[in-house]
C-alpha positions as CSV (number, residue, x, y, z in Angstrom):
1,M,5.5,-17.3,-23.2
2,K,5.9,-16.2,-19.6
3,E,6.6,-17.9,-16.3
4,I,4.5,-16.7,-13.3
5,K,5.8,-17.4,-9.8
6,A,3.5,-16.5,-7.0
7,Y,4.3,-16.8,-3.3
8,V,1.1,-16.7,-1.2
9,R,0.0,-17.4,2.3
10,E,-0.6,-21.1,3.0
11,R,-4.1,-20.5,4.1
12,Q,-4.9,-18.7,0.8
13,A,-3.4,-21.4,-1.5
14,G,-6.6,-23.4,-1.9
15,A,-8.5,-20.3,-3.0
16,V,-5.8,-19.4,-5.5
17,V,-5.7,-22.9,-7.0
18,E,-9.5,-23.0,-7.3
19,A,-9.5,-19.6,-8.9
20,L,-6.8,-20.5,-11.5
21,V,-8.6,-23.7,-12.5
22,R,-12.0,-21.8,-12.9
23,A,-10.2,-19.2,-15.0
24,G,-9.0,-21.9,-17.4
25,F,-5.4,-22.6,-16.2
26,P,-5.5,-26.4,-15.8
27,G,-1.8,-27.0,-15.3
28,F,0.6,-25.5,-12.8
29,S,2.9,-26.5,-9.9
30,V,2.1,-26.0,-6.2
31,L,4.9,-26.2,-3.7
32,T,5.2,-25.6,0.0
33,V,8.3,-23.5,0.7
34,R,9.7,-21.5,3.6
35,G,9.5,-17.7,3.3
36,V,11.9,-15.4,5.2
37,A,10.8,-11.8,5.0
38,D,10.2,-8.6,6.9
39,G,6.4,-9.0,6.6
40,L,6.0,-12.1,8.7
41,V,3.1,-12.1,11.1
42,S,4.4,-13.2,14.5
43,E,1.6,-15.8,15.1
44,A,2.3,-17.4,11.7
45,Y,6.0,-17.9,11.8
46,E,8.2,-20.7,13.1
47,Y,11.9,-20.6,13.9
48,S,14.4,-22.7,12.0
49,V,17.7,-23.7,13.5
50,E,19.0,-24.5,10.0
51,L,18.0,-21.1,8.6
52,G,18.9,-19.3,11.8
53,E,15.8,-17.1,11.5
54,A,12.1,-17.0,11.7
55,Y,10.2,-18.2,8.6
56,E,6.6,-18.8,7.5
57,R,5.4,-21.7,5.5
58,V,4.1,-20.2,2.2
59,V,3.0,-21.8,-1.1
60,K,4.8,-21.2,-4.3
61,I,2.7,-21.5,-7.5
62,E,4.5,-21.8,-10.8
63,L,2.6,-21.4,-14.0
64,I,3.7,-21.1,-17.6
65,C,1.3,-19.4,-20.1
66,G,1.1,-17.5,-23.3
67,D,1.8,-13.8,-23.3
68,A,-1.9,-13.0,-23.9
69,K,-3.0,-14.8,-20.7
70,V,-0.5,-13.3,-18.3
71,A,-2.6,-10.3,-17.1
72,V,-5.6,-12.6,-16.4
73,A,-3.4,-15.1,-14.4
74,V,-1.8,-12.3,-12.3
75,D,-5.2,-10.7,-11.6
76,V,-6.7,-14.1,-10.6
77,I,-3.8,-14.8,-8.2
78,H,-4.0,-11.3,-6.8
79,R,-7.7,-11.4,-6.1
80,A,-7.6,-14.9,-4.6
81,A,-4.5,-14.4,-2.4
82,H,-5.4,-10.9,-1.2
83,T,-6.3,-10.6,2.5
84,G,-5.4,-6.9,3.0
85,Q,-2.6,-7.8,5.5
86,R,1.0,-7.1,5.2
87,G,2.8,-10.2,3.9
88,D,0.1,-11.4,1.5
89,G,2.7,-12.5,-1.0
90,M,4.4,-11.6,-4.3
91,V,3.9,-12.4,-7.9
92,F,6.7,-12.4,-10.4
93,V,6.6,-12.7,-14.2
94,A,9.6,-13.7,-16.3
95,P,10.1,-14.6,-20.0
96,I,10.4,-18.2,-21.2
97,E,12.8,-18.7,-24.1
98,S,11.6,-22.1,-25.2
99,A,9.4,-25.1,-24.2
100,L,9.4,-28.8,-25.1
101,R,6.6,-31.3,-24.3
102,I,8.6,-34.4,-23.5
103,A,5.8,-36.9,-24.4
104,D,5.7,-36.0,-28.1
105,G,8.5,-33.5,-28.8
106,T,6.1,-30.5,-29.4
107,T,8.0,-27.2,-29.0
108,G,7.2,-23.6,-28.5
109,A,3.8,-22.2,-27.5
110,Q,2.1,-25.3,-28.9
111,A,3.8,-27.3,-26.1
112,L,1.5,-25.5,-23.6
113,E,-1.7,-26.6,-25.4
114,R,-3.5,-29.7,-24.2
115,S,-2.7,-32.7,-26.3
């Protein structure tokens, strides 16, 4: 199992979500976060007194999937989020050691399957 974290432009988030659902990824998290990076486009950023720097609102998508589906998920995210501009985002993939479906106690890769 792998965890995929993708940080994409806020205006591309809808396209990424739709593309993931169409590709067969029915469950994932979508969060609005603040991105602080070199690639900020001046018309898209805001200034935070708390952070002390410019930031851009970006969307973080978190998805857990089996190893066999990682390449597909990353490709779907890349295609849907790509605008060709600097600062389009990043995708990270990390291993997951274990999983537990709280509702019924199912563990491992089976916990990811729809019940």
